gemmi code that builds the backbone of each chain (N, CA, C; Angstrom):
import gemmi

chains = {
    "A": [
        ("MET", (0.394, -24.495, 1.919), (-0.655, -25.070, 1.082), (-0.038, -26.196, 0.267)),
        ("PRO", (-0.687, -27.367, 0.225), (-0.083, -28.460, -0.548), (-0.083, -28.123, -2.032)),
        ("ARG", (0.953, -28.537, -2.672), (1.037, -28.296, -4.101), (0.082, -29.252, -4.807)),
        ("PRO", (-0.767, -28.744, -5.703), (-1.702, -29.651, -6.354), (-0.947, -30.694, -7.171)),
        ("SER", (-1.462, -31.913, -7.162), (-0.761, -32.953, -7.907), (-0.924, -32.675, -9.391)),
        ("ARG", (-0.039, -33.249, -10.154), (-0.045, -33.082, -11.602), (-1.354, -33.574, -12.227)),
        ("SER", (-2.096, -34.414, -11.479), (-3.319, -34.950, -12.076), (-4.529, -34.048, -11.813)),
        ("THR", (-4.371, -32.979, -11.010), (-5.478, -32.049, -10.783), (-5.842, -31.401, -12.116)),
        ("PRO", (-7.118, -31.460, -12.518), (-7.446, -30.818, -13.792), (-7.242, -29.314, -13.683)),
        ("LEU", (-6.716, -28.712, -14.726), (-6.512, -27.266, -14.733), (-7.834, -26.579, -15.017)),
        ("PHE", (-8.132, -25.509, -14.280), (-9.386, -24.802, -14.500), (-9.306, -23.927, -15.753)),
        ("HIS", (-10.311, -24.091, -16.603), (-10.475, -23.210, -17.764), (-11.928, -22.748, -17.776)),
        ("PRO", (-12.193, -21.446, -17.819), (-13.596, -21.018, -17.893), (-14.219, -21.426, -19.226)),
        ("GLU", (-15.517, -21.674, -19.197), (-16.247, -21.910, -20.453), (-16.242, -20.596, -21.249)),
        ("PRO", (-16.385, -20.696, -22.577), (-16.355, -19.460, -23.389), (-17.322, -18.389, -22.889)),
        ("GLU", (-18.539, -18.790, -22.496), (-19.528, -17.792, -22.082), (-19.241, -17.229, -20.692)),
        ("GLN", (-18.295, -17.822, -19.997), (-17.911, -17.290, -18.674), (-16.740, -16.311, -18.761)),
        ("ILE", (-16.182, -16.143, -19.949), (-15.013, -15.269, -20.077), (-15.442, -13.823, -19.849)),
        ("ASP", (-14.784, -13.177, -18.892), (-15.196, -11.848, -18.442), (-14.242, -10.781, -18.989)),
        ("LEU", (-14.809, -9.740, -19.572), (-13.998, -8.684, -20.181), (-13.007, -8.066, -19.199)),
        ("LEU", (-13.473, -7.718, -17.998), (-12.573, -7.032, -17.063), (-11.405, -7.925, -16.654)),
        ("GLU", (-11.671, -9.226, -16.563), (-10.566, -10.148, -16.241), (-9.570, -10.228, -17.393)),
        ("ILE", (-10.069, -10.162, -18.616), (-9.164, -10.154, -19.776), (-8.295, -8.903, -19.750)),
        ("LEU", (-8.926, -7.744, -19.508), (-8.171, -6.494, -19.507), (-7.128, -6.502, -18.394)),
        ("HIS", (-7.540, -7.001, -17.222), (-6.574, -7.093, -16.122), (-5.418, -8.023, -16.501)),
        ("ALA", (-5.756, -9.180, -17.061), (-4.704, -10.153, -17.392), (-3.708, -9.565, -18.384)),
        ("LEU", (-4.201, -8.776, -19.318), (-3.326, -8.236, -20.368), (-2.623, -6.939, -19.961)),
        ("SER", (-2.901, -6.442, -18.768), (-2.306, -5.165, -18.358), (-0.894, -5.337, -17.771)),
        ("ASP", (-0.395, -6.566, -17.769), (0.948, -6.828, -17.245), (1.896, -7.119, -18.416)),
        ("PRO", (3.107, -6.528, -18.409), (3.990, -6.701, -19.571), (4.418, -8.144, -19.824)),
        ("THR", (4.657, -8.922, -18.766), (5.050, -10.328, -18.987), (3.893, -11.108, -19.604)),
        ("ARG", (2.687, -10.879, -19.071), (1.543, -11.618, -19.620), (1.251, -11.178, -21.050)),
        ("MET", (1.427, -9.891, -21.348), (1.234, -9.436, -22.724), (2.240, -10.115, -23.650)),
        ("THR", (3.492, -10.237, -23.211), (4.510, -10.905, -24.034), (4.130, -12.360, -24.287)),
        ("ILE", (3.614, -13.040, -23.261), (3.191, -14.436, -23.435), (2.105, -14.519, -24.505)),
        ("VAL", (1.128, -13.626, -24.440), (0.008, -13.666, -25.395), (0.483, -13.294, -26.801)),
        ("GLN", (1.356, -12.300, -26.907), (1.917, -11.952, -28.222), (2.672, -13.144, -28.817)),
        ("THR", (3.419, -13.847, -27.977), (4.201, -15.001, -28.450), (3.273, -16.109, -28.943)),
        ("LEU", (2.199, -16.344, -28.186), (1.256, -17.404, -28.569), (0.483, -17.033, -29.831)),
        ("ALA", (0.267, -15.737, -30.038), (-0.479, -15.309, -31.231), (0.292, -15.670, -32.497)),
        ("ALA", (1.601, -15.858, -32.346), (2.449, -16.159, -33.506), (2.785, -17.638, -33.618)),
        ("SER", (2.315, -18.472, -32.690), (2.652, -19.903, -32.748), (1.524, -20.702, -32.127)),
        ("PRO", (1.171, -21.837, -32.715), (-0.045, -22.519, -32.267), (0.013, -23.021, -30.829)),
        ("GLU", (1.118, -23.613, -30.437), (1.192, -24.201, -29.094), (2.658, -24.241, -28.694)),
        ("ARG", (2.924, -23.893, -27.438), (4.329, -23.865, -26.991), (4.459, -24.558, -25.647)),
        ("ALA", (5.630, -25.151, -25.438), (5.951, -25.708, -24.124), (6.292, -24.551, -23.188)),
        ("CYS", (6.024, -24.759, -21.904), (6.087, -23.632, -20.965), (7.445, -22.964, -20.824)),
        ("GLY", (8.519, -23.709, -21.030), (9.833, -23.098, -20.833), (10.333, -22.305, -22.032)),
        ("THR", (9.521, -22.151, -23.061), (10.030, -21.597, -24.321), (9.572, -20.172, -24.596)),
        ("PHE", (9.094, -19.478, -23.576), (8.617, -18.105, -23.797), (9.740, -17.106, -23.545)),
        ("PRO", (9.803, -16.037, -24.336), (10.891, -15.061, -24.187), (10.651, -14.086, -23.045)),
        ("VAL", (10.514, -14.635, -21.844), (10.298, -13.795, -20.664), (11.347, -14.159, -19.633)),
        ("HIS", (11.702, -13.205, -18.805), (12.793, -13.431, -17.862), (12.278, -13.228, -16.450)),
        ("VAL", (11.547, -14.216, -15.968), (11.005, -14.156, -14.610), (11.213, -15.517, -13.965)),
        ("ALA", (11.147, -15.541, -12.638), (11.322, -16.795, -11.904), (10.209, -17.779, -12.272)),
        ("PRO", (10.496, -19.089, -12.224), (9.475, -20.090, -12.580), (8.168, -19.918, -11.801)),
        ("SER", (8.261, -19.571, -10.512), (7.019, -19.445, -9.733), (6.210, -18.229, -10.217)),
        ("THR", (6.921, -17.174, -10.598), (6.240, -15.986, -11.128), (5.589, -16.319, -12.467)),
        ("LEU", (6.318, -17.084, -13.280), (5.771, -17.469, -14.585), (4.513, -18.323, -14.403)),
        ("SER", (4.552, -19.245, -13.446), (3.365, -20.072, -13.169), (2.178, -19.200, -12.786)),
        ("HIS", (2.448, -18.185, -11.965), (1.383, -17.264, -11.562), (0.794, -16.569, -12.797)),
        ("HIS", (1.665, -16.075, -13.666), (1.175, -15.369, -14.858), (0.342, -16.309, -15.755)),
        ("PHE", (0.802, -17.554, -15.904), (0.028, -18.502, -16.714), (-1.345, -18.750, -16.077)),
        ("ARG", (-1.368, -18.830, -14.759), (-2.652, -19.087, -14.085), (-3.619, -17.929, -14.307)),
        ("VAL", (-3.115, -16.690, -14.185), (-3.979, -15.520, -14.406), (-4.535, -15.545, -15.836)),
        ("LEU", (-3.668, -15.838, -16.794), (-4.118, -15.875, -18.193), (-5.113, -17.015, -18.425)),
        ("ARG", (-4.857, -18.162, -17.818), (-5.736, -19.321, -18.007), (-7.098, -19.085, -17.367)),
        ("GLU", (-7.092, -18.555, -16.150), (-8.367, -18.339, -15.449), (-9.169, -17.203, -16.071)),
        ("ALA", (-8.490, -16.295, -16.780), (-9.211, -15.239, -17.505), (-9.782, -15.763, -18.821)),
        ("GLY", (-9.330, -16.934, -19.245), (-9.842, -17.493, -20.500), (-8.992, -17.167, -21.710)),
        ("LEU", (-7.816, -16.597, -21.495), (-6.975, -16.221, -22.638), (-6.168, -17.387, -23.193)),
        ("ILE", (-5.778, -18.305, -22.334), (-4.947, -19.424, -22.809), (-5.541, -20.757, -22.357)),
        ("ARG", (-5.157, -21.798, -23.087), (-5.502, -23.159, -22.698), (-4.195, -23.893, -22.417)),
        ("GLN", (-4.186, -24.688, -21.354), (-2.992, -25.463, -21.038), (-3.361, -26.936, -20.921)),
        ("ARG", (-2.455, -27.776, -21.411), (-2.677, -29.223, -21.293), (-1.340, -29.871, -20.937)),
        ("GLU", (-1.466, -30.982, -20.248), (-0.248, -31.667, -19.840), (-0.059, -32.903, -20.687)),
        ("GLU", (1.187, -33.142, -21.046), (1.517, -34.334, -21.828), (2.814, -34.852, -21.255)),
        ("GLY", (2.715, -35.957, -20.551), (3.902, -36.464, -19.861), (4.347, -35.445, -18.830)),
        ("THR", (5.582, -35.018, -18.904), (6.097, -34.070, -17.913), (6.040, -32.632, -18.412)),
        ("ARG", (5.496, -32.414, -19.589), (5.477, -31.047, -20.132), (4.073, -30.473, -20.117)),
        ("ARG", (4.027, -29.172, -19.962), (2.748, -28.474, -20.056), (2.792, -27.612, -21.321)),
        ("TRP", (1.766, -27.769, -22.128), (1.672, -27.044, -23.390), (0.619, -25.948, -23.283)),
        ("THR", (0.911, -24.825, -23.885), (0.045, -23.650, -23.770), (-0.339, -23.143, -25.146)),
        ("SER", (-1.606, -22.802, -25.318), (-2.049, -22.196, -26.582), (-3.036, -21.069, -26.281)),
        ("LEU", (-3.188, -20.210, -27.262), (-4.097, -19.074, -27.134), (-5.526, -19.542, -27.453)),
        ("ARG", (-6.514, -19.055, -26.692), (-7.912, -19.422, -26.977), (-8.511, -18.386, -27.928)),
        ("ALA", (-7.841, -18.172, -29.043), (-8.235, -17.092, -29.957), (-9.676, -17.273, -30.455)),
        ("ASP", (-10.062, -18.511, -30.787), (-11.414, -18.721, -31.319), (-12.477, -18.464, -30.254)),
        ("ASP", (-12.240, -18.957, -29.042), (-13.205, -18.738, -27.956), (-13.350, -17.243, -27.659)),
        ("LEU", (-12.212, -16.546, -27.656), (-12.245, -15.114, -27.358), (-12.953, -14.348, -28.461)),
        ("ASP", (-12.690, -14.760, -29.687), (-13.294, -14.038, -30.794), (-14.800, -14.293, -30.860)),
        ("ALA", (-15.211, -15.489, -30.440), (-16.650, -15.773, -30.414), (-17.333, -14.925, -29.337)),
        ("ARG", (-16.666, -14.753, -28.225), (-17.285, -14.019, -27.108), (-17.190, -12.508, -27.322)),
        ("TYR", (-16.019, -12.022, -27.725), (-15.793, -10.572, -27.921), (-15.152, -10.361, -29.291)),
        ("PRO", (-15.978, -10.316, -30.352), (-15.416, -10.289, -31.710), (-14.417, -9.144, -31.916)),
        ("GLY", (-13.262, -9.502, -32.416), (-12.254, -8.507, -32.788), (-11.465, -7.916, -31.639)),
        ("LEU", (-11.844, -8.227, -30.409), (-11.193, -7.560, -29.270), (-9.709, -7.907, -29.144)),
        ("LEU", (-9.413, -9.207, -29.134), (-8.017, -9.606, -28.932), (-7.147, -9.083, -30.075)),
        ("GLU", (-7.657, -9.179, -31.283), (-6.899, -8.708, -32.443), (-6.572, -7.213, -32.298)),
        ("ARG", (-7.563, -6.444, -31.854), (-7.359, -5.001, -31.719), (-6.337, -4.695, -30.620)),
        ("ILE", (-6.421, -5.428, -29.517), (-5.455, -5.209, -28.433), (-4.049, -5.602, -28.889)),
        ("LEU", (-3.942, -6.726, -29.623), (-2.617, -7.142, -30.104), (-2.075, -6.139, -31.113)),
        ("ASP", (-2.942, -5.626, -31.992), (-2.510, -4.561, -32.917), (-1.951, -3.379, -32.124)),
        ("ALA", (-2.698, -2.963, -31.113), (-2.272, -1.815, -30.309), (-0.946, -2.099, -29.610)),
        ("SER", (-0.741, -3.355, -29.221), (0.479, -3.706, -28.482), (1.714, -3.620, -29.374)),
        ("HIS", (1.515, -3.600, -30.675), (2.651, -3.476, -31.581), (2.937, -2.014, -31.950)),
        ("THR", (2.119, -1.099, -31.445), (2.405, 0.323, -31.602), (3.631, 0.655, -30.747)),
        ("ALA", (4.421, 1.578, -31.222), (5.633, 1.943, -30.469), (5.277, 2.338, -29.049)),
        ("SER", (6.132, 1.937, -28.112), (5.947, 2.338, -26.717), (6.118, 3.854, -26.593)),
        ("PRO", (5.547, 4.427, -25.543), (5.721, 5.866, -25.351), (7.201, 6.194, -25.206)),
        ("SER", (7.589, 7.310, -25.759), (8.969, 7.748, -25.589), (9.134, 8.277, -24.166)),
        ("PRO", (10.269, 7.991, -23.519), (10.476, 8.404, -22.125), (10.333, 9.926, -21.967)),
        ("THR", (11.029, 10.678, -22.791), (10.846, 12.129, -22.807), (11.025, 12.580, -24.246)),
        ("SER", (10.456, 13.699, -24.571), (10.636, 14.164, -25.946), (11.083, 15.615, -25.917)),
    ],
    "B": [
        ("MET", (0.129, 13.682, 3.763), (0.492, 14.345, 2.526), (-0.435, 15.540, 2.332)),
        ("PRO", (0.106, 16.708, 2.015), (-0.780, 17.863, 1.851), (-1.677, 17.682, 0.629)),
        ("ARG", (-2.876, 18.134, 0.789), (-3.797, 18.032, -0.332), (-3.429, 19.099, -1.368)),
        ("PRO", (-3.293, 18.694, -2.640), (-2.915, 19.705, -3.619), (-3.982, 20.772, -3.724)),
        ("SER", (-3.538, 21.996, -3.920), (-4.515, 23.075, -4.004), (-5.266, 22.955, -5.323)),
        ("ARG", (-6.406, 23.578, -5.358), (-7.261, 23.548, -6.541), (-6.571, 24.139, -7.760)),
        ("SER", (-5.503, 24.941, -7.507), (-4.853, 25.571, -8.645), (-3.740, 24.700, -9.241)),
        ("THR", (-3.417, 23.545, -8.586), (-2.416, 22.651, -9.158), (-2.926, 22.134, -10.502)),
        ("PRO", (-2.117, 22.278, -11.570), (-2.615, 21.768, -12.848), (-2.758, 20.246, -12.777)),
        ("LEU", (-3.808, 19.730, -13.366), (-4.016, 18.282, -13.381), (-3.126, 17.661, -14.451)),
        ("PHE", (-2.476, 16.555, -14.112), (-1.608, 15.898, -15.098), (-2.432, 15.140, -16.138)),
        ("HIS", (-2.120, 15.401, -17.395), (-2.686, 14.642, -18.516), (-1.532, 14.227, -19.416)),
        ("PRO", (-1.364, 12.938, -19.715), (-0.291, 12.552, -20.628), (-0.559, 13.093, -22.034)),
        ("GLU", (0.516, 13.380, -22.748), (0.376, 13.732, -24.162), (-0.130, 12.499, -24.918)),
        ("PRO", (-0.796, 12.715, -26.059), (-1.328, 11.554, -26.801), (-0.273, 10.472, -27.058)),
        ("GLU", (0.945, 10.870, -27.416), (1.952, 9.858, -27.765), (2.527, 9.161, -26.531)),
        ("GLN", (2.176, 9.667, -25.348), (2.630, 9.013, -24.110), (1.602, 8.018, -23.574)),
        ("ILE", (0.464, 7.943, -24.215), (-0.581, 7.051, -23.709), (-0.135, 5.601, -23.896)),
        ("ASP", (-0.122, 4.861, -22.805), (0.436, 3.508, -22.794), (-0.687, 2.466, -22.766)),
        ("LEU", (-0.579, 1.489, -23.655), (-1.629, 0.471, -23.759), (-1.874, -0.257, -22.440)),
        ("LEU", (-0.807, -0.689, -21.785), (-1.003, -1.482, -20.566), (-1.677, -0.656, -19.473)),
        ("GLU", (-1.389, 0.631, -19.440), (-2.077, 1.489, -18.457), (-3.557, 1.631, -18.790)),
        ("ILE", (-3.863, 1.700, -20.076), (-5.278, 1.754, -20.472), (-6.001, 0.482, -20.049)),
        ("LEU", (-5.382, -0.654, -20.333), (-6.019, -1.931, -19.992), (-6.207, -2.044, -18.476)),
        ("HIS", (-5.180, -1.638, -17.742), (-5.306, -1.669, -16.271), (-6.444, -0.743, -15.817)),
        ("ALA", (-6.462, 0.476, -16.369), (-7.489, 1.442, -15.938), (-8.892, 0.906, -16.204)),
        ("LEU", (-9.063, 0.210, -17.321), (-10.405, -0.257, -17.691), (-10.762, -1.605, -17.060)),
        ("SER", (-9.853, -2.205, -16.299), (-10.135, -3.519, -15.725), (-10.925, -3.432, -14.421)),
        ("ASP", (-11.298, -2.240, -14.025), (-12.066, -2.045, -12.793), (-13.519, -1.682, -13.148)),
        ("PRO", (-14.498, -2.308, -12.489), (-15.903, -2.065, -12.885), (-16.360, -0.618, -12.714)),
        ("THR", (-15.908, 0.061, -11.648), (-16.308, 1.465, -11.478), (-15.717, 2.329, -12.589)),
        ("ARG", (-14.453, 2.099, -12.888), (-13.815, 2.907, -13.940), (-14.428, 2.602, -15.307)),
        ("MET", (-14.782, 1.329, -15.534), (-15.441, 1.006, -16.808), (-16.791, 1.731, -16.897)),
        ("THR", (-17.532, 1.786, -15.808), (-18.822, 2.489, -15.811), (-18.631, 3.976, -16.114)),
        ("ILE", (-17.597, 4.575, -15.541), (-17.315, 5.989, -15.809), (-17.062, 6.196, -17.311)),
        ("VAL", (-16.247, 5.340, -17.892), (-15.902, 5.488, -19.318), (-17.125, 5.228, -20.201)),
        ("GLN", (-17.922, 4.217, -19.859), (-19.160, 3.964, -20.618), (-20.078, 5.180, -20.562)),
        ("THR", (-20.170, 5.784, -19.389), (-21.045, 6.944, -19.206), (-20.556, 8.118, -20.047)),
        ("LEU", (-19.237, 8.335, -20.048), (-18.664, 9.448, -20.832), (-18.793, 9.199, -22.330)),
        ("ALA", (-18.775, 7.934, -22.732), (-18.889, 7.631, -24.163), (-20.247, 8.074, -24.699)),
        ("ALA", (-21.213, 8.204, -23.791), (-22.566, 8.571, -24.203), (-22.877, 10.051, -23.969)),
        ("SER", (-21.924, 10.811, -23.419), (-22.194, 12.233, -23.152), (-20.895, 13.017, -23.242)),
        ("PRO", (-20.903, 14.202, -23.841), (-19.648, 14.883, -24.132), (-18.834, 15.257, -22.893)),
        ("GLU", (-19.479, 15.773, -21.879), (-18.739, 16.242, -20.698), (-19.695, 16.197, -19.512)),
        ("ARG", (-19.195, 15.759, -18.385), (-20.060, 15.658, -17.204), (-19.356, 16.239, -15.984)),
        ("ALA", (-20.168, 16.747, -15.079), (-19.634, 17.176, -13.789), (-19.395, 15.930, -12.937)),
        ("CYS", (-18.420, 16.043, -12.033), (-17.954, 14.845, -11.330), (-18.998, 14.137, -10.482)),
        ("GLY", (-19.961, 14.868, -9.949), (-20.932, 14.201, -9.075), (-22.061, 13.513, -9.817)),
        ("THR", (-21.995, 13.457, -11.134), (-23.163, 13.008, -11.898), (-22.995, 11.621, -12.518)),
        ("PHE", (-22.032, 10.860, -12.026), (-21.823, 9.529, -12.601), (-22.613, 8.472, -11.827)),
        ("PRO", (-23.148, 7.483, -12.516), (-23.964, 6.459, -11.846), (-23.118, 5.401, -11.152)),
        ("VAL", (-22.296, 5.854, -10.216), (-21.459, 4.915, -9.461), (-21.690, 5.168, -7.974)),
        ("HIS", (-21.520, 4.128, -7.193), (-21.835, 4.242, -5.773), (-20.592, 3.922, -4.955)),
        ("VAL", (-19.695, 4.892, -4.918), (-18.462, 4.729, -4.144), (-18.215, 6.026, -3.368)),
        ("ALA", (-17.385, 5.943, -2.351), (-17.064, 7.129, -1.546), (-16.349, 8.167, -2.413)),
        ("PRO", (-16.518, 9.469, -2.091), (-15.862, 10.521, -2.886), (-14.359, 10.318, -3.042)),
        ("SER", (-13.669, 9.862, -1.983), (-12.214, 9.696, -2.095), (-11.880, 8.554, -3.061)),
        ("THR", (-12.727, 7.518, -3.049), (-12.520, 6.401, -3.974), (-12.770, 6.861, -5.406)),
        ("LEU", (-13.798, 7.661, -5.564), (-14.117, 8.170, -6.902), (-12.967, 9.037, -7.423)),
        ("SER", (-12.413, 9.893, -6.554), (-11.265, 10.719, -6.954), (-10.107, 9.847, -7.422)),
        ("HIS", (-9.876, 8.764, -6.685), (-8.800, 7.846, -7.072), (-9.065, 7.276, -8.469)),
        ("HIS", (-10.299, 6.849, -8.699), (-10.622, 6.264, -10.011), (-10.455, 7.294, -11.133)),
        ("PHE", (-10.878, 8.521, -10.888), (-10.692, 9.562, -11.906), (-9.203, 9.782, -12.175)),
        ("ARG", (-8.403, 9.758, -11.128), (-6.970, 9.990, -11.315), (-6.347, 8.878, -12.164)),
        ("VAL", (-6.721, 7.627, -11.866), (-6.175, 6.503, -12.654), (-6.562, 6.664, -14.127)),
        ("LEU", (-7.820, 7.019, -14.373), (-8.281, 7.193, -15.757), (-7.573, 8.372, -16.435)),
        ("ARG", (-7.387, 9.448, -15.685), (-6.764, 10.648, -16.247), (-5.296, 10.390, -16.562)),
        ("GLU", (-4.601, 9.763, -15.626), (-3.164, 9.525, -15.833), (-2.911, 8.462, -16.901)),
        ("ALA", (-3.887, 7.601, -17.134), (-3.764, 6.630, -18.236), (-4.057, 7.282, -19.584)),
        ("GLY", (-4.648, 8.472, -19.570), (-4.953, 9.163, -20.822), (-6.358, 8.918, -21.332)),
        ("LEU", (-7.200, 8.286, -20.516), (-8.561, 7.988, -20.976), (-9.512, 9.171, -20.853)),
        ("ILE", (-9.298, 10.014, -19.853), (-10.214, 11.137, -19.648), (-9.433, 12.445, -19.521)),
        ("ARG", (-10.140, 13.529, -19.794), (-9.596, 14.855, -19.569), (-10.476, 15.519, -18.515)),
        ("GLN", (-9.842, 16.236, -17.586), (-10.612, 16.941, -16.557), (-10.199, 18.406, -16.551)),
        ("ARG", (-11.188, 19.264, -16.356), (-10.909, 20.697, -16.257), (-11.766, 21.270, -15.139)),
        ("GLU", (-11.242, 22.324, -14.545), (-11.966, 22.941, -13.439), (-12.579, 24.241, -13.901)),
        ("GLU", (-13.792, 24.455, -13.432), (-14.474, 25.698, -13.773), (-15.185, 26.122, -12.497)),
        ("GLY", (-14.658, 27.165, -11.891), (-15.209, 27.565, -10.601), (-14.998, 26.450, -9.600)),
        ("THR", (-16.039, 25.995, -8.967), (-15.897, 24.950, -7.958), (-16.185, 23.563, -8.530)),
        ("ARG", (-16.438, 23.486, -9.817), (-16.780, 22.179, -10.375), (-15.656, 21.633, -11.238)),
        ("ARG", (-15.552, 20.335, -11.254), (-14.595, 19.687, -12.135), (-15.388, 18.940, -13.219)),
        ("TRP", (-15.029, 19.194, -14.458), (-15.712, 18.582, -15.593), (-14.829, 17.522, -16.228)),
        ("THR", (-15.459, 16.435, -16.628), (-14.716, 15.276, -17.146), (-15.238, 14.902, -18.522)),
        ("SER", (-14.305, 14.632, -19.428), (-14.701, 14.149, -20.759), (-13.767, 13.018, -21.183)),
        ("LEU", (-14.227, 12.249, -22.148), (-13.451, 11.133, -22.674), (-12.473, 11.665, -23.725)),
        ("ARG", (-11.240, 11.169, -23.724), (-10.262, 11.579, -24.752), (-10.361, 10.633, -25.951)),
        ("ALA", (-11.566, 10.510, -26.497), (-11.811, 9.524, -27.553), (-10.934, 9.779, -28.776)),
        ("ASP", (-10.777, 11.039, -29.169), (-9.989, 11.338, -30.368), (-8.509, 11.020, -30.159)),
        ("ASP", (-7.986, 11.420, -29.000), (-6.576, 11.124, -28.712), (-6.332, 9.618, -28.684)),
        ("LEU", (-7.264, 8.883, -28.067), (-7.105, 7.435, -27.965), (-7.193, 6.782, -29.329)),
        ("ASP", (-8.112, 7.284, -30.138), (-8.292, 6.683, -31.451), (-7.109, 6.986, -32.368)),
        ("ALA", (-6.491, 8.145, -32.161), (-5.307, 8.473, -32.959), (-4.146, 7.557, -32.565)),
        ("ARG", (-4.042, 7.279, -31.278), (-2.901, 6.466, -30.812), (-3.137, 4.973, -31.059)),
        ("TYR", (-4.345, 4.499, -30.740), (-4.673, 3.070, -30.889), (-5.998, 2.945, -31.640)),
        ("PRO", (-5.949, 3.013, -32.977), (-7.201, 3.087, -33.740), (-8.162, 1.929, -33.427)),
        ("GLY", (-9.384, 2.311, -33.118), (-10.439, 1.311, -32.919), (-10.423, 0.599, -31.577)),
        ("LEU", (-9.394, 0.822, -30.777), (-9.271, 0.044, -29.535), (-10.386, 0.341, -28.537)),
        ("LEU", (-10.589, 1.613, -28.238), (-11.587, 1.962, -27.231), (-12.982, 1.527, -27.675)),
        ("GLU", (-13.267, 1.720, -28.949), (-14.580, 1.327, -29.478), (-14.797, -0.179, -29.296)),
        ("ARG", (-13.750, -0.953, -29.581), (-13.885, -2.410, -29.480), (-14.085, -2.817, -28.020)),
        ("ILE", (-13.346, -2.187, -27.127), (-13.495, -2.531, -25.702), (-14.887, -2.136, -25.215)),
        ("LEU", (-15.372, -0.967, -25.634), (-16.716, -0.550, -25.217), (-17.781, -1.483, -25.796)),
        ("ASP", (-17.607, -1.885, -27.057), (-18.529, -2.874, -27.638), (-18.549, -4.130, -26.767)),
        ("ALA", (-17.355, -4.613, -26.429), (-17.269, -5.841, -25.628), (-17.919, -5.645, -24.264)),
        ("SER", (-17.813, -4.433, -23.726), (-18.361, -4.185, -22.384), (-19.879, -4.237, -22.383)),
        ("HIS", (-20.491, -4.137, -23.552), (-21.941, -4.224, -23.625), (-22.429, -5.645, -23.874)),
        ("THR", (-21.484, -6.580, -24.004), (-21.847, -7.991, -24.096), (-22.354, -8.417, -22.723)),
        ("ALA", (-23.304, -9.335, -22.711), (-23.848, -9.791, -21.429), (-22.736, -10.303, -20.521)),
        ("SER", (-22.864, -10.004, -19.235), (-21.909, -10.510, -18.256), (-22.018, -12.023, -18.182)),
        ("PRO", (-20.937, -12.680, -17.702), (-21.005, -14.131, -17.573), (-22.120, -14.529, -16.619)),
        ("SER", (-22.792, -15.620, -16.933), (-23.812, -16.122, -16.006), (-23.101, -16.758, -14.823)),
        ("PRO", (-23.637, -16.561, -13.576), (-22.982, -17.086, -12.379), (-22.780, -18.606, -12.453)),
        ("THR", (-23.836, -19.320, -12.759), (-23.710, -20.767, -12.995), (-24.711, -21.120, -14.065)),
        ("SER", (-24.459, -22.187, -14.748), (-25.429, -22.586, -15.783), (-25.774, -24.053, -15.613)),
    ],
}
model = gemmi.Model(1)
for chain_id, residues in chains.items():
    chain = gemmi.Chain(chain_id)
    for i, (resn, *xyz) in enumerate(residues, 1):
        res = gemmi.Residue()
        res.name, res.seqid = resn, gemmi.SeqId(i, " ")
        for name, pos in zip(("N", "CA", "C"), xyz):
            atom = gemmi.Atom()
            atom.name, atom.element = name, gemmi.Element(name[0])
            atom.pos, atom.b_iso = gemmi.Position(*pos), 0.0
            res.add_atom(atom)
        chain.add_residue(res)
    model.add_chain(chain)
structure = gemmi.Structure()
structure.add_model(model)
structure.setup_entities()
């Protein structure tokens, strides 16, 4: 499959098209959750600056899932791609949902055995 | 693989083992979301009484995913299996999360095109 040129507009769903099940699916992966947690603490970040340890192609896939679910917005500026959280759009569509999920994500992970 | 006998105890995670990402994954499927919505409105139901239209083996799979994620509790009584929502356990572990997701699930679905 040809690689889309840098000038191809990136798909972002309109706020009213944001689907709950797609959001839940997007956030059910630990790398994608880390990306969203990181963005919740900073307005906009360049793509190489996230604290995740995955191959670039895997990272691109995760960004695409998050973008197509409506969780993040990406824009290109020169050779860099900038990413931000669509917190306002999400809150307008599903009030309080993202905040509650992020709160829950800061709860201690399950203990392996007790 | 041998089918487990009816006397095999069903696995239910302890409340402190309930994992957020597993919950999000479990709820990202429309059939499983319908099961949880249905249970939120009724204390306990027999397995054949859910308004979903999938094959019995598929339904069993969905119940297992929900049970192992900690969203539902199942018990056997004679030849019937009864299912209930673990709302209290979930609320103790992730306060307000399930309620917020269920609220969001009642928001209108995205329009196909506008």
